[in-house]
C-alpha positions in Angstrom: 61.0 -37.9 -83.7 57.9 -39.1 -85.4 55.5 -40.8 -83.2 54.5 -44.2 -83.6 51.6 -44.9 -85.9 49.5 -48.0 -85.3 49.4 -50.1 -88.8 46.7 -52.3 -87.9 43.6 -50.8 -86.7 41.3 -53.9 -86.8 40.0 -55.2 -83.5 41.7 -58.1 -81.6 40.5 -61.6 -82.1 40.0 -61.8 -78.2 38.6 -58.8 -76.4 39.4 -57.9 -72.8 37.2 -56.0 -71.0 37.7 -53.4 -68.1 36.2 -55.8 -65.3 38.8 -58.8 -66.5 41.2 -56.5 -65.7 40.1 -55.8 -62.2 39.1 -59.1 -61.4 42.6 -60.6 -62.4 44.3 -57.9 -60.3 42.5 -58.8 -57.5 43.0 -62.4 -57.8 46.8 -62.0 -57.9 46.8 -59.7 -54.8 44.9 -62.3 -53.1 47.7 -65.0 -54.3 50.5 -63.1 -52.8 48.4 -62.3 -49.6 48.2 -65.8 -49.0 51.7 -66.9 -50.0 53.0 -63.8 -47.8 51.0 -65.2 -44.7 52.2 -69.0 -45.5 56.1 -67.9 -45.4 55.5 -66.0 -42.0 53.7 -68.8 -41.0 57.0 -71.3 -41.8 59.2 -68.5 -40.4 57.4 -69.0 -36.7 57.4 -72.8 -37.2 60.8 -73.3 -38.4 63.6 -74.5 -35.9 67.2 -72.5 -36.1 69.5 -75.1 -35.6 73.0 -72.6 -35.8 74.0 -69.3 -35.9 74.0 -69.1 -39.8 70.0 -69.7 -40.1 69.5 -67.5 -36.8 71.3 -64.7 -39.0 69.3 -64.9 -41.9 66.5 -65.3 -39.6 67.1 -61.9 -38.1 67.9 -60.5 -41.5 64.8 -61.8 -43.0 62.3 -60.1 -40.1 64.4 -57.3 -40.0 63.9 -56.4 -43.3 60.5 -57.1 -42.9 60.1 -54.7 -40.1 62.1 -52.0 -42.0 59.6 -52.7 -44.8 56.5 -51.7 -42.7 58.2 -48.4 -41.7 59.3 -47.4 -44.6 55.8 -48.0 -45.9 54.1 -46.1 -42.9 57.0 -43.9 -41.8 54.7 -42.0 -38.6 53.2 -45.4 -37.5 54.6 -45.2 -33.8 53.0 -48.7 -33.2 55.4 -49.9 -36.0 58.5 -49.0 -34.2 57.4 -50.1 -30.8 56.5 -53.9 -32.2 60.3 -53.6 -33.9 61.8 -52.2 -30.9 60.4 -54.9 -28.4 61.2 -57.9 -31.2 64.9 -56.5 -31.1 64.6 -56.6 -27.2 63.5 -60.2 -27.1 66.7 -61.1 -29.4 68.6 -59.3 -26.8 69.7 -57.0 -29.2 69.6 -54.1 -26.8 71.7 -51.4 -29.0 69.3 -52.3 -31.5 66.1 -51.4 -29.8 67.7 -48.7 -28.3 68.2 -47.3 -31.6 64.7 -48.4 -32.9 63.6 -46.1 -29.8 65.2 -43.4 -30.6 64.2 -43.2 -34.2 60.4 -43.3 -33.0 61.7 -40.2 -30.9 62.8 -38.3 -33.5 59.2 -39.4 -35.4 57.1 -38.1 -32.7 58.8 -37.4 -29.4 55.4 -35.8 -28.2 53.8 -39.1 -28.0 54.5 -39.9 -24.2 53.6 -43.7 -24.9 57.2 -44.3 -26.8 58.5 -42.7 -23.7 56.8 -45.0 -21.3 57.7 -48.0 -23.4 61.4 -47.1 -24.1 61.8 -46.5 -20.1 59.8 -49.8 -19.3 62.5 -51.5 -21.9 65.4 -50.3 -19.6 64.0 -51.1 -16.4 62.7 -54.5 -17.2 66.4 -55.4 -18.2 67.7 -53.4 -15.3 69.8 -50.8 -17.0 68.8 -48.3 -14.2 70.9 -45.4 -15.2 69.8 -45.6 -18.7 66.2 -45.5 -17.5 66.8 -42.7 -15.4 68.3 -41.0 -18.6 65.0 -41.7 -20.0 62.8 -40.4 -17.6 65.1 -37.3 -17.5 64.5 -36.5 -21.5 60.7 -37.3 -21.2 59.8 -35.0 -18.2 62.0 -32.4 -19.6 60.1 -32.7 -22.8 57.0 -33.0 -21.7 56.4 -31.7 -18.2 52.5 -31.4 -17.9 52.6 -35.1 -18.9 51.7 -36.5 -15.1 52.1 -40.3 -15.8 55.9 -39.7 -16.9 56.3 -37.9 -13.4 54.4 -40.8 -11.6 56.5 -43.7 -12.8 59.9 -41.7 -12.3 59.0 -41.0 -8.9 58.1 -44.6 -8.4 61.1 -46.0 -9.9 63.1 -43.9 -7.7 60.9 -45.0 -4.7 61.4 -49.1 -5.5 65.0 -48.4 -5.7 65.4 -46.9 -2.2 66.5 -43.6 -3.4 64.3 -41.2 -1.5 66.3 -38.2 -2.2 66.4 -38.7 -5.7 62.7 -39.0 -5.4 62.0 -35.8 -3.5 64.3 -33.8 -6.0 62.1 -35.2 -8.9 59.2 -34.0 -6.8 60.3 -30.6 -6.2 61.2 -30.3 -10.2 57.5 -31.3 -10.8 56.2 -29.0 -8.1 57.9 -25.8 -9.9 55.2 -26.6 -12.7 52.6 -26.2 -10.0 50.9 -29.5 -11.4 47.3 -30.5 -10.7 45.8 -31.2 -6.7 46.4 -34.8 -7.2 50.1 -34.8 -7.6 50.6 -32.4 -4.3 48.6 -34.7 -2.6 51.1 -37.7 -4.2 54.2 -36.0 -2.7 52.4 -35.6 0.6 51.7 -39.4 0.9 55.4 -39.8 -0.2 56.6 -37.7 3.2 54.2 -39.5 5.2 55.5 -42.8 4.0 58.9 -42.0 4.7 58.1 -40.4 8.1 58.7 -36.8 7.4 55.1 -35.4 8.6 57.1 -31.7 9.0 58.1 -32.2 5.3 54.3 -33.0 4.5 53.2 -29.7 6.5 55.3 -27.7 4.6 53.9 -28.8 1.6 50.4 -28.7 2.2 51.1 -24.8 3.1 52.8 -24.7 -0.5 49.8 -26.3 -1.9 47.4 -23.9 -0.1 49.4 -21.0 -1.2 49.4 -22.2 -4.5 45.4 -23.4 -4.9 43.8 -20.5 -2.4 40.6 -22.4 -2.3 38.0 -23.8 0.6 38.6 -27.3 -0.7 42.6 -27.0 -0.1 42.3 -25.4 3.2 39.6 -28.0 4.2 42.0 -30.8 3.6 44.7 -29.2 4.9 42.4 -29.2 8.1 41.2 -32.5 8.0 44.9 -34.0 7.5 45.9 -32.0 10.9 42.9 -33.7 12.4 43.6 -37.0 11.6 46.9 -36.4 13.3 45.7 -35.5 16.2 46.5 -31.7 16.1 43.3 -30.2 16.7 44.9 -26.9 17.5 46.3 -26.6 14.6 43.8 -27.9 12.3 41.3 -25.0 14.1 44.2 -22.5 13.0 43.9 -23.6 9.5 40.1 -23.1 9.6 40.7 -19.4 10.9 43.3 -18.7 8.5 41.2 -19.6 5.5 38.2 -17.2 6.7 40.4 -14.8 6.9 43.0 -15.6 3.8 40.7 -16.6 1.3 39.4 -14.1 -0.9 35.6 -13.5 -0.7 34.8 -15.0 -4.3 36.4 -18.4 -3.0 34.5 -18.5 0.2 32.3 -21.3 -0.2 29.7 -22.9 2.1 31.8 -26.2 2.3 34.8 -24.6 4.6 32.1 -23.1 7.2 30.5 -26.8 7.2 33.6 -28.4 7.5 34.9 -25.7 10.5 31.5 -26.2 12.3 31.5 -29.9 11.9 35.0 -30.0 13.5 34.0 -27.8 16.4 31.2 -30.0 17.0 33.1 -33.0 17.3 35.1 -31.0 19.6 32.1 -30.5 21.1 32.6 -26.8 20.9 28.6 -26.4 20.6 28.5 -22.5 20.9 31.4 -21.8 18.5 29.7 -24.2 16.0 26.4 -22.1 16.1 28.4 -18.9 15.7 30.1 -20.1 13.0 26.8 -21.1 11.7 25.2 -17.8 12.2 28.1 -15.7 10.7 28.6 -17.7 7.8 24.8 -17.1 6.8 25.3 -13.5 7.2 28.5 -13.5 5.2 27.4 -15.4 2.1 25.0 -14.4 -0.5 21.5 -16.4 -0.2 21.7 -18.3 -2.8 24.8 -20.1 -1.8 23.6 -21.4 1.7 21.2 -24.0 0.8 23.7 -27.1 2.1 24.4 -24.6 4.8 21.0 -23.8 6.0 20.4 -27.8 6.3 23.3 -28.6 8.1 22.5 -25.8 10.6 19.1 -27.4 11.1 20.3 -30.7 11.6 23.1 -29.2 14.3 20.4 -27.4 16.1 18.1 -30.5 16.3 20.7 -32.3 18.1 22.3 -29.5 20.1 19.6 -26.6 20.2 16.4 -25.5 21.9 13.7 -24.8 20.5 14.0 -21.4 19.7 17.1 -22.3 18.1 15.5 -24.7 15.6 12.9 -22.0 14.9 15.1 -19.3 14.0 17.1 -21.5 11.5 13.8 -22.8 9.8 12.8 -18.8 9.6 16.4 -18.4 7.9 15.6 -21.1 5.5 12.1 -20.3 4.6 13.7 -16.6 4.1 16.3 -18.1 1.7 13.7 -19.9 -0.2 11.7 -16.5 -1.0 15.1 -14.7 -1.7 16.1 -17.4 -4.2 12.3 -17.3 -5.9 12.1 -13.6 -6.0 15.5 -13.4 -7.5 14.4 -15.7 -10.4 10.8 -13.4 -10.7 11.2 -10.4 -9.0 7.5 -9.5 -9.6 6.1 -12.8 -8.1 3.8 -10.7 -6.2 2.1 -14.4 -4.3 5.9 -14.7 -3.0 6.2 -11.5 -1.8 3.0 -11.8 0.1 4.3 -14.8 1.7 7.6 -13.4 2.5 5.4 -10.2 4.2 3.1 -12.4 6.5 6.5 -14.6 7.4 8.6 -11.2 8.7 5.0 -9.8 10.2 4.6 -13.1 12.1 8.1 -13.4 13.1 8.0 -9.6 14.5 4.9 -10.3 16.3 6.2 -14.0 18.0 9.7 -12.3 19.0 8.4 -9.6 20.7 5.6 -11.3 22.3 8.1 -14.2 23.7 10.5 -11.1 24.9 7.5 -10.3 26.6 6.7 -13.3 28.3 10.5 -13.6 29.3 10.5 -10.2 31.0 7.5 -11.1 32.7 8.7 -14.0 34.3 11.8 -12.6 35.1 10.0 -9.3 36.5 12.1 -7.2 34.4 9.7 -5.2 32.5 10.8 -1.9 34.0 14.6 -2.3 33.6 14.5 -4.0 30.3 12.0 -1.9 28.6 14.4 -0.3 26.0 15.5 -3.7 24.9 11.7 -5.0 24.2 11.4 -1.4 22.0 14.6 -2.1 20.4 13.3 -5.4 19.3 10.1 -4.5 18.4 11.7 -1.8 16.1 14.0 -4.3 14.9 11.0 -6.3 13.8 9.2 -3.6 12.5 12.0 -2.2 10.2 12.6 -6.0 8.6 8.7 -5.8 7.6 9.0 -2.7 6.5 12.0 -3.1 3.9 10.2 -6.2 2.6 7.0 -4.0 2.4 9.6 -1.3 0.3 11.1 -3.9 -2.1 8.0 -5.5 -2.8 6.2 -1.9 -3.8 9.2 -1.4 -5.6 8.8 -4.0 -8.2 5.9 -2.0 -10.4 4.1 -4.3 -13.2 5.8 -3.8 -16.6 2.8 -3.4 -18.5 0.0 -0.7 -17.5 -3.1 -2.6 -17.9 -5.4 -3.4 -14.7 -5.3 -7.1 -14.8 -1.4 -7.2 -14.1 -1.8 -4.4 -11.3 -4.4 -6.2 -9.2 -2.2 -8.2 -7.1 0.2 -5.5 -6.9 -1.6 -2.8 -5.8 -2.7 -5.3 -2.2 0.6 -4.8 -1.7 0.4 -1.2 -0.6 -3.3 -2.0 1.0 -1.5 -4.4 3.3 1.7 -2.1 4.1 -0.8 0.8 4.9 -2.9 -1.8 7.2 0.1 -3.0 9.0 1.1 0.7 9.4 -2.2 1.4 10.8 -3.2 -1.4 12.6 0.2 -3.3 13.7 2.4 -0.2 14.2 -0.5 2.4 14.9 1.4 4.9 13.0 -1.5 6.7 11.6 0.9 9.2 9.7 2.7 6.9 8.1 -0.5 5.0 6.8 -1.3 8.0 5.5 1.8 8.7 3.7 1.7 4.9 2.2 -2.0 5.6 0.6 -0.7 8.9 -1.0 2.5 6.9 -2.4 0.2 4.4 -3.9 -2.2 6.6 -5.3 0.7 8.3 -7.2 1.8 5.3 -8.4 -1.6 4.0 -10.1 -2.0 5.5 -14.0 -5.4 7.3 -13.2 -5.8 8.3 -16.7 -5.7 4.5 -18.1 -7.4 2.9 -14.8 -7.9 3.1 -11.2 -8.7 1.2 -8.2 -11.8 1.9 -6.1 -10.7 0.5 -3.0 -7.6 2.3 -2.7 -9.4 5.5 -2.7 -12.2 4.4 -0.6 -9.7 2.6 1.9 -7.6 6.2 1.7 -11.0 7.9 2.8 -11.8 5.7 5.5 -8.4 6.1 7.3 -9.4 9.5 7.8 -12.8 8.8 8.9 -11.8 6.6 11.2 -9.4 9.4 12.4 -12.2 12.0 12.1 -10.5 13.6 9.8 -14.0 14.2 7.5 -13.0 17.2 5.5 -9.7 15.0 4.3 -12.1 12.0 3.6 -14.4 14.2 1.3 -11.0 15.8 -0.1 -10.1 12.1 -1.2 -13.5 11.5 -2.7 -13.5 14.4 -4.3 -10.2 14.3 -5.8 -10.9 10.8 -7.2 -14.5 11.6 -8.6 -13.0 14.3 -10.0 -9.7 12.3 -11.7 -11.3 9.0 -12.4 -15.2 8.9 -11.7 -16.4 5.0 -11.1 -19.8 3.8 -9.7 -18.0 2.7 -6.5 -16.3 5.7 -5.6 -19.8 7.5 -5.6 -21.6 4.7 -3.7 -19.3 4.7 -1.0 -18.9 8.6 -1.1 -22.9 8.7 -0.8 -22.8 5.8 1.7 -20.2 7.9 3.7 -22.4 11.0 3.8 -25.6 9.1 4.1 -24.3 7.7 7.6 -23.4 10.9 8.7 -26.9 12.2 7.7 -25.7 14.7 5.3 -28.9 14.5 3.0 -28.3 17.5 1.0 -24.6 16.5 0.1 -26.2 12.9 -0.7 -28.3 14.9 -3.3 -25.5 16.6 -4.5 -23.8 13.8 -5.1 -26.5 11.8 -6.5 -26.5 14.4 -9.2 -23.0 14.2 -10.2 -23.4 10.4 -10.4 -26.5 10.8 -12.9 -25.2 13.6 -14.8 -21.7 10.6 -15.0 -24.2 7.8 -15.7 -27.8 8.4 -16.8 -28.5 5.4 -18.1 -27.9 3.2 -14.5 -31.4 2.4 -13.3 -29.8 1.2 -10.2 -28.7 5.0 -9.7 -32.2 6.4 -10.4 -33.6 3.7 -7.7 -31.3 4.6 -5.2 -31.6 8.0 -5.6 -35.9 7.8 -5.0 -35.2 5.2 -2.7 -33.2 7.8 -0.3 -36.0 10.5 -0.9 -38.6 8.2 0.2 -36.9 7.4 3.4 -36.9 11.1 3.7 -40.8 11.2 3.0 -39.8 13.7 -0.4 -42.4 11.5 -2.2 -42.7 14.6 -4.8 -39.4 14.1 -5.1 -39.6 10.7 -5.6 -42.3 10.9 -8.3 -39.7 13.8 -10.2 -37.0 11.2 -10.1 -39.1 8.3 -11.3 -40.6 10.3 -14.1 -36.9 11.8 -15.1 -36.0 7.9 -15.2 -38.8 6.1 -17.5 -38.4 9.5 -19.7 -34.5 8.6 -20.4 -34.0 7.3 -24.1 -31.2 4.8 -23.3 -31.7 2.7 -19.7 -29.8 -0.5 -18.6 -33.0 -2.1 -17.5 -35.8 0.1 -18.2 -38.1 -2.9 -16.9 -36.7 -2.3 -13.4 -37.2 1.1 -13.0 -41.0 1.0 -14.7 -41.7 -1.7 -11.9 -40.0 0.6 -8.7 -42.3 3.6 -10.0 -45.3 1.5 -10.1 -44.6 -0.2 -6.5 -44.2 3.2 -5.3 -47.7 4.6 -6.7 -49.2 1.2 -5.0 -47.4 2.1 -1.8 -48.8 6.0 -2.1 -52.3 4.4 -3.1 -52.3 2.1 0.2 -51.5 4.8 2.4 -54.3 7.1 0.3 -56.9 4.5 1.0 -57.1 2.8 -2.0 -56.5 5.7 -4.9 -54.6 3.8 -7.1 -55.5 5.9 -10.2 -51.9 6.8 -10.5 -50.7 3.9 -10.6 -53.1 2.2 -12.9 -52.2 5.2 -15.0 -48.7 4.0 -15.3 -49.9 0.8 -16.2 -51.6 2.3 -18.9 -48.3 4.1 -19.8 -46.3 1.2 -20.1 -48.6 -0.7 -21.9 -48.4 1.8 -24.8 -44.5 1.4 -24.9 -44.3 -2.3 -24.5 -47.1 -5.2 -24.6 -45.2 -8.1 -23.0 -47.0 -10.7 -21.7 -45.7 -10.2 -18.2 -46.8 -6.5 -18.1 -50.4 -7.5 -19.0 -50.0 -10.3 -16.0 -48.9 -7.9 -13.7 -51.6 -5.1 -14.6 -54.3 -7.8 -14.6 -53.4 -8.8 -11.0 -52.9 -5.5 -9.9 -56.9 -5.0 -10.7 -58.1 -8.1 -9.1 -56.1 -8.6 -6.3 -54.5 -5.4 -5.4 -57.2 -3.2 -6.2 -60.6 -5.5 -6.2 -64.2 -4.6 -6.0 -65.4 -3.0 -9.3 -61.9 -3.2 -10.6 -62.3 -6.9 -10.8 -64.6 -6.9 -14.0 -62.2 -4.6 -15.8 -59.2 -6.6 -15.0 -60.9 -9.7 -16.6 -61.8 -7.4 -19.8 -57.9 -6.6 -19.9 -57.3 -10.6 -19.7 -59.7 -10.9 -22.8 -57.9 -7.7 -24.4 -54.4 -9.1 -24.0 -55.7 -12.3 -25.1 -57.0 -11.2 -28.2 -53.8 -8.9 -28.6 -51.5 -12.0 -28.8 -54.1 -13.8 -31.1 -53.5 -11.2 -33.7 -50.1 -11.7 -33.5 -47.7 -13.8 -35.8 -47.9 -17.5 -35.4 -50.7 -16.2 -33.0 -49.1 -16.0 -30.0 -49.2 -19.3 -28.7 -46.9 -19.3 -26.0 -47.9 -16.2 -24.8 -51.6 -16.5 -24.7 -51.0 -20.2 -22.5 -48.6 -18.1 -20.4 -51.4 -15.7 -19.7 -54.5 -18.1 -19.4 -52.5 -20.0 -16.6 -51.6 -16.6 -14.9 -55.4 -15.8 -15.4 -56.6 -19.1 -13.8 -54.1 -18.4 -11.0 -55.6 -15.5 -10.3 -59.4 -16.6 -10.4 -58.6 -19.5 -7.9 -56.5 -17.1 -5.7 -59.9 -14.8 -5.5 -62.0 -17.7 -4.7 -59.9 -18.9 -1.8 -59.6 -15.6 -0.4 -63.4 -15.2 -0.8 -63.7 -12.1 -2.8 -67.2 -11.1 -3.7 -67.0 -10.9 -7.4 -65.3 -14.7 -7.4 -67.1 -16.9 -9.2 -66.6 -20.5 -10.6 -68.1 -20.3 -13.9 -65.4 -17.5 -14.7 -62.8 -19.9 -13.8 -64.7 -22.6 -16.3 -64.9 -20.1 -19.1 -61.0 -19.6 -18.5 -60.2 -23.1 -18.5 -62.5 -23.5 -21.4 -60.4 -21.2 -22.8 -57.2 -23.3 -22.6 -55.5 -25.1 -25.8 -54.8 -28.8 -26.4 -50.9 -29.4 -26.2 -50.0 -31.7 -29.4 -46.4 -33.6 -30.2 -45.6 -32.7 -33.8 -42.8 -33.1 -36.4 -40.9 -31.2 -38.5 -38.6 -31.1 -40.9 -35.2 -29.3 -40.0 -34.3 -26.0 -42.3 -31.0 -27.4 -43.3 -32.6 -30.5 -44.6 -30.5 -32.8 -41.7 -33.7 -34.6 -40.3 -36.6 -33.9 -38.3 -37.3 -32.9 -35.1 -40.3 -32.9 -32.3 -41.8 -29.8 -31.4 -44.8 -29.0 -29.2 -48.2 -27.3 -30.8 -51.1 -25.8 -29.0 -54.7 -26.1 -30.4 -57.1 -23.4 -29.0 -60.9 -24.3 -28.7 -61.7 -20.9 -30.4 -59.9 -21.6 -33.4 -61.0 -22.6 -37.1 -61.7 -26.2 -37.7 -59.1 -28.6 -37.5 -57.2 -30.1 -40.2 -57.7 -33.6 -42.1 -54.4 -34.3 -40.6 -55.3 -33.2 -36.9 -58.8 -35.5 -36.9 -56.5 -38.4 -38.3 -54.5 -37.9 -35.4 -57.1 -37.7 -33.1 -58.5 -41.0 -34.4 -55.2 -42.1 -34.1 -55.2 -41.2 -30.5 -58.6 -42.9 -29.5 -57.5 -46.2 -31.4 -54.1 -46.1 -29.1 -56.2 -45.5 -26.1 -58.5 -48.3 -26.9 -55.9 -50.9 -27.2 -54.2 -50.1 -30.8 -52.3 -52.5 -32.8 -52.2 -55.6 -30.0 -55.9 -55.8 -30.0 -56.2 -56.0 -33.7 -53.6 -58.6 -33.7 -55.4 -60.8 -31.0 -58.4 -60.6 -32.8 -57.2 -61.6 -36.5 -55.5 -64.6 -34.6 -58.6 -65.3 -32.8 -60.5 -65.4 -36.3 -58.0 -67.3 -38.2 -58.2 -70.2 -35.6 -61.9 -70.5 -36.0 -62.1 -70.8 -39.4 -59.3 -73.6 -38.8 -61.8 -75.2 -36.7 -64.7 -75.0 -39.0 -62.7 -76.3 -42.1 -61.6 -79.0 -39.9 -65.2 -80.0 -39.2 -66.2 -79.9 -42.6 -63.8 -82.2 -43.7 -65.3 -84.7 -41.2 -68.8 -84.4 -42.3 -67.8 -85.3 -45.8 -65.8 -88.4 -45.0 -68.7 -89.5 -43.1 -71.2 -89.5 -45.6 -71.8 -92.1 -48.5 -71.7 -91.9 -52.2 -74.5 -93.7 -54.2 -72.3 -94.9 -56.5 -70.6 -97.0 -53.6 -73.9 -98.5 -52.9 
């Protein structure tokens, strides 16, 4: 067959676009919808006068429903609406048929079963309704609403046995807890308390948790069966597995005993539960225990509960962060204070009852128990070593060992155990990376307090050999110095200087020790060795101490200060600092005095000339030097020194500079800054700018611009007065032409 051929390929006279086609289709669709809505409104409003019209109306309506079902086969709401309409037309068989069709579509939709059964119950088809409910709960046994509705229908019909049978069928599926409560409430409503109790037993066997037993016991309590309620609580504590025991069962049991005025039983329940349950699960239990003790307990009982609560808080914090050393410190202090307080309270009680001799064994057991609790906390704390081997992370941790050792020594008075604690602590610290001088020193001091000097020296020796530190040397030397062992101190100082020869304090302390034993030649030799070191931490300090020592010797030798003067000269060869010049001059003028005063003045002039020759003319140093020189001259005059002279003082004052404020541009060109400059009298003539500045200052002192303005204003006023007078004179004269 040949395909059709287009004979006329010319475009049509009237073109139709795609947009026009869509617009026309939409308009026709709207017209059809409007006509359908109008027909529906007419059908609703129309009056039916005979069976033929009714049959026609029903046929039309059924056709519409069937059309909807054909288009949306799985839309359950269409089936339900269809069935409801048939029921309104009293066509029950048709309605059942539609419900069955809906069930065939989706029997898992429980709403269909609910509507189906409600339809049967509404029209009093009880057996049909039973049949529907029976099929529903058979197919959907986990939908609780179907069971509730089924039971409710039988109970409303007064069929108690049927309702019980339905409940029993339901319970075989082990539904949720609310289903069991509904069964129990049903038996209560019909007065079968024994059956309700049996259901509770089955419920607790099905759900072996704390809440089940608590509700069972409260139910018995509500029915005034206190003995049975207590038995249920006791059974719960024995029958429940450990992982299902919650604090709620203990709290409920204790409150039950409290209601029965069995306060001792309630207290024991609280205490036993605190011991049985993990610490992190007893927060509410502690709160209830504290409340109970406040109402029915003594002060001791309240303190015990508060103590237990604080322990729980510390345990919770340590569980979150086991290396929280601050919490460990607080925990240890709590246990120490509690152990001491408990022992003291027992001693007071025994003294009041006069049973010290008979109950001494009980006292020792209490004391030992408290000590073991404290030791247990200490052992747990020191077991938490820092993760990083850096000293800053170990500082707080090492104090746990220190406090542990002090507790054993001072509280328990067990010196050997304290010694063992120190030894263990010293083994834990990584001494090759860092060490703690305090730990070594405290271990040695423990031996000293127990007259074990050999052991103390051994500890210090091990410390210095393993990880030498200045603090260890100082503590060891201090110990030997207190014992009066000067030779040992000398040996230790020698080791110390070999370890750190740059430390000036060590040289000075060594020299001071020799000075105390009056070994002056040793002192001088030590200072000479010290100042001869190439590198020193603070060389000016050791030079000062050396000079002070020679001054001390000079005073002792009736004014022989030659060695001190020689030291000053040596120091000036090393440094020309202004303070050295001032100290040397003060030494010559005030300490030595006499003929050396003139040498001191020459020294000041020499220093002045030296700083003047330095870059920037040493202005700051010269100002400091002249101020010190002036102060020394004043002091010599006050003391009445023979060589003191006001002329010398005036000459020093005349050498002092003038202080001027100047401006200069910043190096980065970001503006100007003010600074102070000094102009000395012996310097060259002032520049032109300086003269101009001096004239400006004089002009400012004489009144400045304000006086100039006043003078100008006054001159202007005088000119105006003279001009006015001249005009008046001219107006009074007569011209010759006027005559």
